[in-house]
Phi, psi and omega in degrees: 000141177254156175275156174246150177259129178242119182251123176282111179282319184199140172252131185237161172215115177280096196295326177286324174290323175300317181291322180281320185246340188285159167299156177301134175082003180305129180238176174309166179310125179274352185274327191236152180246148172295135178092346173303143182230136180233150172244135182212165173219271175266344185238150177298134177289149177300132182080003175281136182293133182301311184299321181291325184297314182300330185272336182246356183312315184301323173292314175297324176298312181296313184292315180298342184251018170099359174292086186257357175283166182298130177293158178055043173062030171089012189241018183237285182262134171276343183256110179312144174079014183230143166220142173245122193227168172221159181286179182274002185282115185285351182253332182217064184292149172250139183258132185240144170251114182253124180236136166294148172234173179267355185288124181285135173292155173232129179288120183247034178212168176255117181292143179263137180271000000 
């Protein structure tokens, strides 16, 4: 299993929806910063948003286990080993680039039998 690099590409705020449905003073995601990089394999990286992890985990898992072909039958991403995903926040989604790396993952826990 390999590690994946997760880069925060963009933080957004869908202003018309935020104005209609969001709490007063809602801003783009306060947890993550554009350009921030995390490395992951089977586990959520430290400091990474729980909700964002739930939204992108399946892509990290697939890429870390060797799925380097283009996702969705070749009509989505042109670069093998890359996925562009977002979190589930409908008012202020964060966009991530997930890339397979050649770095081996290390299991840092003791499995229980």
